[in-house]
C-alpha positions in Angstrom: -8.8 -3.8 -4.0 -5.5 -2.4 -5.1 -4.2 0.4 -2.9 -1.1 2.6 -3.2 0.3 3.5 0.2 2.6 6.5 0.3 4.8 7.6 3.2 6.0 11.0 1.7 9.6 9.9 1.1 11.4 9.7 -2.2 10.4 11.2 -5.6 6.8 11.8 -6.5 5.2 8.6 -7.8 8.2 6.5 -6.7 7.6 6.3 -3.0 4.7 4.0 -2.6 4.0 0.3 -2.1 1.1 -1.3 -3.9 -1.1 -3.5 -1.8 -3.8 -6.0 -2.7 -6.6 -6.6 -0.1 -10.2 -7.5 0.3 -10.5 -4.7 2.8 -11.2 -1.1 1.9 -9.7 2.3 2.9 -10.3 5.9 2.0 -7.8 8.4 0.8 -6.1 9.9 3.9 -6.9 6.9 6.2 -4.1 5.9 8.5 -3.8 2.1 8.2 -1.6 -0.7 9.2 -1.2 -3.3 6.4 0.0 -6.8 7.1 0.4 -9.2 4.2 2.7 -11.3 2.1 5.5 -9.4 0.3 6.4 -10.4 -3.3 9.1 -8.9 -5.5 9.5 -8.5 -9.2 5.8 -9.1 -10.1 4.9 -8.6 -13.7 1.3 -9.0 -14.7 1.8 -7.8 -18.3 0.2 -4.9 -20.1 2.5 -2.5 -18.2 1.5 -3.7 -14.7 4.8 -4.5 -13.1 5.9 -4.0 -9.4 9.3 -4.2 -7.8 7.6 -4.8 -4.5 3.9 -5.8 -4.0 2.1 -6.7 -0.7 -0.5 -9.3 -1.4 -3.6 -10.5 0.5 -3.1 -7.8 3.1 -5.4 -7.3 6.1 -5.9 -3.6 6.9 -6.4 -2.2 10.4 -7.5 1.5 10.7 -5.1 3.3 13.0 -5.8 6.4 15.1 -4.0 9.6 14.2 -1.4 10.6 16.8 -2.7 13.2 19.3 -1.7 16.8 18.4 -0.1 18.8 21.2 
C-alpha cells in the first residue's frame, strides 16, 4: 500500500509524506507510522520522492478527547 500522510502544514499538495506499508488505513484515520526513511527516491515514470517512509508499520491512534 502507498499512503500519503498530511499534517495540514505547508502548501496544498506539498505537505505530505509518502509511506509504503503492508498495513491498511482509511481516509481520516489517525495513525502512528514507524518505518525506514529514504531520501531522493526516483522510481522513474514521474514517481520521485524527496522523502519516503518504507516498510512502515501502522498503529491506529485514538483521537484526542474534546473538552
